[in-house]
C-alpha positions as CSV (number, residue, x, y, z in Angstrom):
1,M,-9.2,-38.2,-67.6
2,F,-12.9,-38.6,-66.7
3,D,-15.6,-36.1,-67.3
4,P,-16.7,-35.1,-64.0
5,V,-20.6,-34.6,-65.0
6,E,-20.8,-37.8,-67.0
7,T,-19.1,-39.5,-64.0
8,L,-21.7,-38.0,-61.7
9,K,-24.5,-39.3,-63.8
10,E,-23.2,-42.9,-63.7
11,F,-22.9,-42.6,-59.9
12,V,-26.3,-41.4,-59.4
13,R,-27.7,-44.2,-61.3
14,F,-27.1,-46.5,-58.6
15,P,-30.1,-46.6,-56.0
16,S,-27.8,-46.6,-53.0
17,V,-30.6,-46.2,-50.4
18,S,-28.9,-47.3,-47.2
19,T,-32.0,-47.5,-45.1
20,D,-33.8,-49.8,-47.6
21,S,-32.7,-53.5,-47.3
22,T,-34.0,-54.2,-51.0
23,Q,-31.4,-51.9,-52.3
24,R,-28.3,-53.8,-51.4
25,E,-27.4,-54.3,-54.9
26,G,-27.5,-50.4,-55.5
27,M,-25.5,-49.9,-52.5
28,K,-22.8,-52.5,-53.7
29,G,-23.0,-50.8,-57.3
30,A,-22.3,-47.3,-55.9
31,R,-19.6,-48.6,-53.6
32,D,-17.8,-50.4,-56.5
33,Y,-18.2,-47.6,-58.8
34,I,-16.4,-45.0,-56.6
35,G,-13.8,-47.6,-55.4
36,G,-13.2,-48.2,-59.2
37,L,-12.8,-44.5,-59.9
38,L,-10.3,-44.0,-57.0
39,K,-8.4,-47.0,-58.4
40,S,-8.4,-45.4,-61.7
41,V,-6.4,-42.5,-60.5
42,G,-3.8,-44.7,-58.6
43,F,-5.3,-45.1,-55.3
44,S,-5.2,-48.2,-53.3
45,V,-8.7,-49.1,-52.1
46,E,-9.6,-51.3,-49.0
47,E,-13.4,-52.0,-48.3
48,V,-13.8,-52.4,-44.4
49,P,-16.8,-54.5,-43.5
50,T,-19.6,-53.1,-41.1
51,P,-22.7,-54.8,-39.7
52,L,-24.5,-52.8,-42.6
53,H,-22.7,-51.3,-45.4
54,P,-18.9,-51.3,-45.8
55,I,-16.5,-48.3,-45.7
56,L,-14.2,-47.5,-48.3
57,I,-10.6,-46.3,-47.6
58,G,-8.8,-45.1,-50.7
59,R,-5.2,-44.3,-50.1
60,R,-2.4,-42.3,-51.8
61,G,0.7,-42.7,-49.5
62,G,4.2,-41.1,-50.0
63,D,6.9,-39.6,-47.8
64,P,5.8,-39.4,-44.2
65,T,6.8,-35.9,-44.1
66,W,4.3,-34.7,-46.8
67,P,1.1,-33.1,-45.6
68,H,-1.7,-35.7,-45.2
69,V,-5.3,-34.9,-46.0
70,V,-8.4,-37.1,-45.2
71,I,-11.2,-36.4,-47.7
72,Y,-14.6,-37.5,-46.4
73,G,-17.8,-38.5,-48.4
74,H,-20.6,-40.9,-48.4
75,Y,-22.0,-43.0,-51.2
76,D,-25.6,-43.7,-49.6
77,V,-28.7,-41.5,-50.2
78,Q,-32.0,-40.9,-48.9
79,P,-35.1,-42.8,-50.0
80,P,-36.5,-41.2,-53.2
81,D,-40.2,-41.2,-52.0
82,P,-42.7,-39.9,-53.0
83,L,-41.9,-41.0,-56.4
84,E,-44.9,-39.2,-58.0
85,L,-43.4,-35.8,-57.1
86,W,-40.3,-36.2,-59.3
87,T,-40.3,-34.6,-62.6
88,T,-37.9,-37.4,-64.0
89,P,-37.1,-40.7,-62.3
90,P,-34.8,-40.2,-59.3
91,F,-32.2,-42.8,-60.4
92,E,-32.3,-41.6,-64.1
93,P,-30.2,-38.4,-63.9
94,E,-31.1,-35.6,-66.3
95,E,-29.4,-32.4,-67.2
96,R,-31.8,-29.3,-67.1
97,N,-30.9,-25.6,-66.8
98,G,-27.5,-26.1,-65.7
99,R,-28.4,-28.6,-63.1
100,L,-28.2,-32.4,-62.8
101,Y,-31.4,-34.1,-61.3
102,G,-31.4,-37.2,-59.5
103,R,-31.2,-38.6,-55.9
104,G,-28.0,-38.1,-54.3
105,A,-26.9,-35.6,-56.9
106,A,-26.2,-33.0,-54.3
107,D,-26.1,-35.2,-51.1
108,N,-23.4,-36.4,-51.5
109,K,-22.4,-37.7,-54.8
110,G,-22.0,-34.5,-56.5
111,P,-19.6,-33.0,-53.9
112,L,-17.7,-36.2,-53.7
113,V,-17.1,-36.4,-57.4
114,T,-16.0,-32.8,-57.1
115,H,-13.2,-33.8,-54.8
116,V,-12.3,-36.9,-56.7
117,S,-12.0,-34.8,-59.8
118,A,-9.9,-32.3,-58.3
119,V,-7.5,-34.9,-57.0
120,A,-7.4,-36.6,-60.4
121,Q,-6.8,-33.4,-62.2
122,L,-3.8,-32.6,-60.0
123,L,-2.2,-35.9,-60.2
124,E,-2.5,-35.9,-64.0
125,E,-0.6,-32.6,-63.9
126,N,1.9,-33.8,-61.4
127,S,2.2,-37.5,-60.6
128,N,4.8,-36.8,-58.0
129,L,2.5,-34.4,-56.0
130,P,4.1,-34.3,-52.5
131,L,0.7,-34.7,-50.6
132,R,-0.7,-37.9,-49.0
133,I,-4.4,-38.1,-49.5
134,T,-6.8,-40.7,-47.9
135,F,-10.6,-40.8,-49.1
136,L,-12.8,-42.1,-46.4
137,I,-16.3,-43.0,-48.0
138,E,-19.0,-44.4,-45.9
139,G,-22.4,-46.0,-46.6
140,E,-24.4,-45.2,-43.6
141,E,-24.5,-41.4,-43.2
142,E,-28.0,-41.2,-44.0
143,I,-28.9,-43.4,-41.1
144,G,-26.7,-41.7,-38.6
145,S,-23.4,-43.5,-39.2
146,P,-23.8,-46.2,-36.7
147,S,-20.8,-48.1,-37.7
148,F,-18.5,-45.2,-37.8
149,G,-17.6,-44.6,-34.2
150,R,-16.3,-48.3,-33.9
151,F,-14.5,-47.7,-37.2
152,L,-12.8,-44.7,-35.7
153,E,-11.7,-46.6,-32.7
154,E,-10.3,-49.4,-34.7
155,H,-8.5,-47.4,-37.5
156,K,-7.0,-44.4,-35.7
157,D,-4.0,-44.7,-38.0
158,I,-5.8,-43.4,-40.7
159,F,-6.3,-40.1,-38.8
160,N,-2.5,-39.6,-38.5
161,A,-3.2,-36.4,-40.7
162,D,-3.4,-32.6,-40.6
163,F,-7.1,-32.2,-41.3
164,V,-10.3,-33.7,-42.7
165,F,-11.6,-32.1,-46.0
166,L,-15.3,-32.4,-47.0
167,S,-18.3,-30.8,-48.8
168,D,-21.4,-31.9,-47.1
169,T,-22.7,-28.7,-46.3
170,G,-24.5,-25.8,-47.9
171,S,-24.3,-22.5,-49.2
172,P,-27.0,-19.7,-49.7
173,N,-26.4,-19.3,-53.4
174,A,-24.1,-20.1,-56.3
175,S,-21.9,-16.9,-55.9
176,Q,-21.8,-16.7,-51.9
177,I,-20.0,-19.8,-50.6
178,V,-19.9,-20.7,-47.1
179,V,-16.9,-22.3,-45.2
180,T,-18.7,-24.1,-42.5
181,T,-17.4,-23.6,-39.0
182,G,-19.9,-25.5,-36.9
183,L,-22.4,-28.3,-37.0
184,R,-25.2,-29.0,-34.7
185,G,-25.3,-32.3,-33.0
186,I,-28.2,-34.6,-32.8
187,S,-30.1,-36.6,-30.1
188,C,-33.2,-38.7,-31.0
189,L,-35.7,-40.5,-29.2
190,E,-39.3,-42.0,-29.2
191,V,-41.8,-42.1,-26.5
192,E,-44.7,-44.3,-26.3
193,A,-47.7,-43.6,-23.9
194,T,-50.0,-46.3,-22.9
195,G,-53.2,-45.9,-21.0
196,P,-55.8,-48.6,-21.1
197,K,-54.8,-52.2,-22.2
198,Q,-56.7,-52.0,-25.3
199,D,-58.6,-49.4,-27.4
200,L,-62.0,-48.4,-25.6
201,H,-65.3,-47.3,-27.1
202,S,-65.3,-43.6,-26.3
203,G,-69.0,-43.5,-25.5
204,V,-69.0,-46.4,-23.1
205,H,-65.7,-45.5,-21.4
206,G,-65.2,-41.8,-22.2
207,G,-65.0,-39.7,-19.0
208,A,-63.5,-42.5,-17.0
209,V,-59.9,-42.9,-18.2
210,L,-57.2,-40.4,-19.4
211,N,-56.7,-40.6,-23.1
212,P,-53.0,-41.4,-24.0
213,I,-53.2,-38.8,-26.8
214,Q,-54.3,-36.2,-24.4
215,A,-51.8,-37.2,-21.9
216,L,-48.7,-37.2,-24.4
217,T,-49.8,-34.0,-26.2
218,E,-49.9,-32.1,-22.9
219,I,-46.4,-33.5,-22.0
220,C,-45.0,-32.4,-25.5
221,A,-46.6,-28.9,-25.0
222,S,-44.9,-28.6,-21.8
223,L,-41.4,-29.1,-23.4
224,H,-41.4,-25.4,-24.5
225,D,-42.2,-22.2,-22.8
226,G,-44.0,-19.2,-24.2
227,D,-40.6,-17.6,-25.3
228,G,-39.7,-20.4,-27.6
229,R,-37.0,-21.9,-25.1
230,V,-36.8,-25.6,-24.5
231,N,-38.4,-26.1,-21.0
232,V,-36.1,-29.0,-19.8
233,P,-33.9,-28.5,-16.8
234,A,-30.2,-28.1,-17.6
235,F,-30.8,-28.0,-21.3
236,Y,-28.9,-24.9,-21.9
237,D,-26.3,-25.3,-19.2
238,D,-23.5,-26.1,-21.5
239,V,-24.2,-24.0,-24.7
240,R,-21.2,-22.0,-25.6
241,P,-21.8,-18.3,-26.2
242,V,-21.9,-16.9,-29.9
243,Q,-19.0,-14.8,-30.8
244,D,-19.3,-11.2,-32.2
245,W,-17.4,-12.2,-35.3
246,E,-20.0,-15.0,-35.9
247,R,-22.8,-12.6,-35.8
248,D,-20.8,-10.2,-38.1
249,E,-20.2,-13.1,-40.7
250,L,-24.0,-13.9,-40.6
251,A,-24.9,-10.4,-41.6
252,K,-22.9,-10.8,-44.6
253,L,-25.6,-13.1,-45.9
254,G,-27.7,-10.3,-47.0
255,V,-31.0,-12.3,-46.8
256,S,-34.0,-10.7,-45.4
257,E,-36.4,-12.3,-43.0
258,E,-39.0,-11.7,-45.7
259,E,-37.1,-13.6,-48.4
260,Y,-36.5,-16.4,-45.9
261,A,-40.2,-16.7,-45.1
262,R,-41.2,-16.6,-48.8
263,F,-38.7,-19.5,-49.6
264,L,-40.1,-21.6,-46.7
265,G,-43.7,-20.6,-47.5
266,V,-44.6,-19.5,-44.0
267,P,-46.4,-16.2,-43.1
268,G,-43.9,-15.5,-40.2
269,F,-41.4,-17.0,-37.9
270,H,-41.6,-18.6,-34.3
271,T,-38.2,-18.1,-32.9
272,E,-36.6,-18.2,-29.3
273,K,-36.9,-14.8,-27.7
274,G,-34.1,-12.6,-28.5
275,Y,-32.8,-14.5,-31.6
276,S,-33.6,-14.0,-35.3
277,P,-34.6,-17.0,-37.4
278,F,-31.1,-17.0,-38.8
279,E,-29.4,-17.1,-35.6
280,G,-31.9,-19.7,-34.2
281,V,-31.0,-22.2,-37.0
282,R,-27.2,-21.7,-36.6
283,F,-26.5,-20.8,-33.1
284,R,-29.1,-22.2,-30.9
285,P,-30.2,-25.8,-29.7
286,T,-33.7,-27.0,-30.5
287,L,-36.2,-29.6,-29.4
288,E,-38.5,-30.8,-32.2
289,F,-41.4,-33.2,-32.7
290,N,-40.6,-35.1,-35.9
291,G,-43.8,-37.3,-35.7
292,I,-46.8,-38.0,-33.4
293,G,-49.6,-40.4,-33.6
294,G,-52.3,-42.5,-31.9
295,G,-55.8,-43.8,-32.4
296,Y,-57.6,-44.2,-35.7
297,Q,-55.9,-42.8,-38.8
298,G,-58.3,-44.2,-41.6
299,E,-61.0,-42.4,-43.5
300,G,-64.0,-41.2,-41.5
301,S,-64.3,-41.5,-37.7
302,K,-63.8,-44.4,-35.3
303,T,-65.0,-43.2,-31.9
304,V,-62.2,-44.9,-29.7
305,I,-60.0,-44.0,-26.8
306,P,-56.7,-45.5,-28.1
307,S,-54.5,-47.8,-25.9
308,K,-51.6,-45.9,-27.2
309,A,-49.8,-42.8,-28.5
310,F,-46.4,-41.9,-29.6
311,A,-44.1,-39.0,-30.3
312,K,-40.8,-38.9,-32.3
313,I,-38.4,-36.2,-30.7
314,S,-35.1,-34.8,-32.0
315,C,-32.8,-32.3,-30.5
316,R,-30.2,-30.3,-32.4
317,L,-27.4,-29.5,-30.2
318,V,-24.6,-26.8,-30.4
319,A,-21.0,-26.5,-29.1
320,D,-20.3,-28.1,-25.7
321,Q,-23.7,-29.9,-25.4
322,D,-23.4,-33.5,-24.5
323,P,-26.1,-35.7,-26.6
324,V,-26.3,-38.4,-24.0
325,R,-26.9,-35.8,-21.2
326,I,-29.4,-34.0,-23.2
327,Q,-31.2,-37.3,-23.9
328,K,-31.4,-38.2,-20.2
329,A,-32.7,-34.7,-19.4
330,V,-35.5,-34.9,-21.8
331,V,-36.5,-38.4,-20.7
332,E,-36.5,-37.2,-16.9
333,A,-38.6,-34.2,-17.9
334,I,-41.1,-36.4,-19.7
335,K,-41.3,-38.8,-16.7
336,E,-41.8,-36.0,-14.2
337,R,-44.7,-34.6,-16.2
338,C,-46.5,-38.1,-16.9
339,P,-49.7,-38.7,-15.1
340,A,-49.8,-41.7,-12.9
341,T,-52.3,-43.4,-15.0
342,I,-50.1,-43.4,-18.2
343,S,-47.1,-45.6,-18.4
344,L,-44.3,-44.8,-20.7
345,R,-41.7,-46.6,-23.0
346,F,-38.7,-44.9,-24.5
347,S,-36.5,-46.1,-27.6
348,F,-33.5,-44.3,-28.7
349,A,-32.1,-43.6,-32.2
350,H,-28.8,-42.2,-33.1
351,N,-26.8,-39.5,-31.2
352,G,-24.2,-37.2,-32.7
353,A,-21.9,-34.6,-31.1
354,P,-21.7,-31.0,-32.3
355,Y,-18.8,-29.6,-33.8
356,L,-17.1,-26.2,-33.9
357,V,-13.6,-24.8,-35.3
358,T,-12.4,-21.3,-35.2
359,P,-10.7,-20.2,-38.4
360,P,-7.4,-18.5,-38.4
361,G,-7.2,-15.0,-37.6
362,K,-10.5,-14.9,-35.7
363,P,-10.6,-14.2,-31.8
364,N,-10.0,-17.3,-29.8
365,T,-8.3,-19.2,-32.6
366,P,-6.2,-22.2,-30.8
367,K,-2.5,-21.2,-30.6
368,D,-1.8,-24.9,-31.3
369,Q,-3.8,-25.1,-34.7
370,P,-1.9,-27.1,-37.0
371,E,-0.2,-25.3,-39.7
372,A,-1.6,-27.3,-42.5
373,L,-5.2,-26.5,-41.3
374,A,-4.3,-22.9,-41.3
375,I,-3.0,-22.9,-44.6
376,A,-6.1,-24.8,-46.0
377,F,-8.4,-22.3,-44.4
378,R,-6.3,-19.3,-46.0
379,E,-6.2,-20.9,-49.4
380,A,-9.9,-21.7,-49.3
381,D,-10.6,-18.0,-48.5
382,A,-8.5,-16.9,-51.4
383,A,-9.6,-19.5,-53.9
384,I,-13.2,-19.1,-53.2
385,A,-12.9,-15.2,-53.6
386,D,-11.1,-15.7,-57.0
387,V,-13.2,-18.5,-58.4
388,F,-16.7,-17.6,-57.2
389,G,-16.1,-13.9,-57.3
390,K,-16.8,-13.3,-53.5
391,P,-15.0,-14.1,-50.4
392,P,-16.7,-16.9,-48.4
393,C,-18.8,-16.5,-45.3
394,Y,-17.6,-18.3,-42.1
395,L,-20.9,-19.7,-40.6
396,R,-22.1,-22.6,-38.4
397,E,-24.8,-24.7,-40.0
398,G,-28.0,-26.0,-38.6
399,G,-27.7,-29.4,-39.8
400,S,-25.5,-32.3,-38.5
401,V,-22.8,-34.5,-39.9
402,P,-22.4,-36.5,-36.5
403,I,-19.0,-38.2,-37.7
404,I,-17.2,-34.8,-37.9
405,G,-17.8,-34.3,-34.1
406,D,-16.9,-38.0,-33.5
407,I,-13.6,-37.4,-35.5
408,K,-12.6,-34.4,-33.4
409,R,-13.5,-36.2,-30.2
410,I,-11.6,-39.5,-30.8
411,T,-8.8,-38.4,-33.0
412,G,-8.4,-34.5,-32.3
413,L,-8.7,-33.7,-36.1
414,D,-10.4,-30.6,-37.3
415,S,-12.2,-30.2,-40.4
416,L,-12.4,-27.9,-43.5
417,M,-16.0,-27.9,-44.7
418,I,-16.8,-26.0,-47.9
419,G,-20.6,-25.7,-48.7
420,L,-21.3,-27.0,-52.3
421,F,-25.1,-27.6,-52.1
422,L,-27.7,-24.7,-52.3
423,P,-31.2,-24.3,-50.9
424,E,-32.7,-25.0,-54.3
425,D,-30.8,-28.3,-54.5
426,N,-33.8,-30.0,-52.5
427,L,-31.8,-32.2,-50.3
428,H,-34.0,-35.2,-49.2
429,A,-36.9,-34.1,-51.2
430,P,-38.3,-34.8,-54.7
431,D,-36.4,-33.3,-57.7
432,E,-33.1,-33.1,-55.8
433,S,-30.3,-31.6,-58.0
434,F,-26.7,-30.3,-58.0
435,H,-25.7,-27.0,-59.7
436,L,-23.1,-27.9,-62.3
437,G,-21.5,-24.3,-62.2
438,V,-21.0,-24.8,-58.5
439,M,-19.4,-28.3,-59.4
440,K,-17.0,-26.8,-61.9
441,N,-15.9,-24.0,-59.6
442,G,-15.7,-26.5,-56.5
443,I,-13.2,-28.5,-58.5
444,A,-11.0,-25.4,-59.1
445,V,-11.2,-24.5,-55.3
446,S,-10.4,-28.0,-54.2
447,K,-7.6,-28.3,-56.5
448,R,-6.1,-24.8,-55.5
449,I,-6.3,-25.8,-51.7
450,L,-4.5,-29.3,-52.2
451,S,-1.9,-27.8,-54.6
452,R,-1.2,-25.1,-52.1
453,L,-0.6,-27.6,-49.2
454,A,1.8,-29.6,-51.6
455,S,3.7,-26.5,-52.8
456,V,4.3,-25.4,-49.1
457,K,6.0,-28.7,-48.6
458,Q,7.9,-28.5,-51.9
459,S,9.2,-24.9,-50.9
460,A,10.1,-26.1,-47.5
461,G,12.2,-29.0,-48.9
462,S,14.0,-26.9,-51.6
């Protein structure tokens, strides 16, 4: 039996940065490593080519009447930059104070190794476990999973399953675990504004032409109103109302606004009127500016009116909002507010659908919710309470895992998402780490959930 921590160290050593074309060897190394790990515990492994980075399918078959769980993870990681802010090199994992530091330790190599370890331990204890398991591990999550939609359409047979199981979401601390019930969708675009055909001398031509930076920043400023709402027609039309039980669950977190502000390093919050910052990041859609530029960026001054300016925009979306429709609405609003002397060019990045599931026993739980999913939710509740010492909270998350919405849309499958990374894990930032106590407890919880599914089948067949 392999040691989970040492296994994670080996996995982290591969620089599997999917957005960096110079790291293809690191991507292949990580892919081969996790594929070999699955083979070592008895899974058949298939590598499905994509235009960028292959998807791995690890299968444990069995009797078609056995429950079938799809476990999702990804082997790609974010770029490690800026390197000078790391305490130790990002791809040389190091244990310190109960954590393993390294790029990808928490997102998503640690949680993925957690589930692989749970499965390995279960099968060592009972090689005849009546449970079909499919691992689905992609290498493009950190760049928006551009190949995943086509993969879903071409491999629907994989999703002849009861539910998807994953840990690519977060929890507030090592004892209060969150079962994630919703993920925000995402829609990204970039707008370039052009005025004169070339940069102009601001003394010779200033006062004669509209500066593209001024035009674009005024347009951007118009996309929100004074109450913090997105000022785009039809933006909120499809937003699903928040349920009372969701607000009750949010109240269980017990984190004050002062503590949250201190953690973020801000003097206060800028929220949509009528919503707390905690509600804003979990229940409401947003429009954010992720980058803006134009003109001279070097040291000192260069007195020009730039020819061009640009802004990068992303919208985080909640249940029932359509990313394509929102993208079109934002583009139309920008076009309508653009002065006649400025021309616009748009480019579009990835879209991802939002996702929402209602746990069993909550108001509005679907009557046709699959039995295996309901069992998994109930066992997760019990196992988390026993292992971590507190019952879980059931909360939406502000982040996006676009493939979860795509899986639901294309295959109809819901997902059980258990948050195993913490705010202190520094996802996407220097000194990323994974709490090894959470890993140990996560293995125990994952084992209990999967074992319970198998035992229900055994009981039914006896």
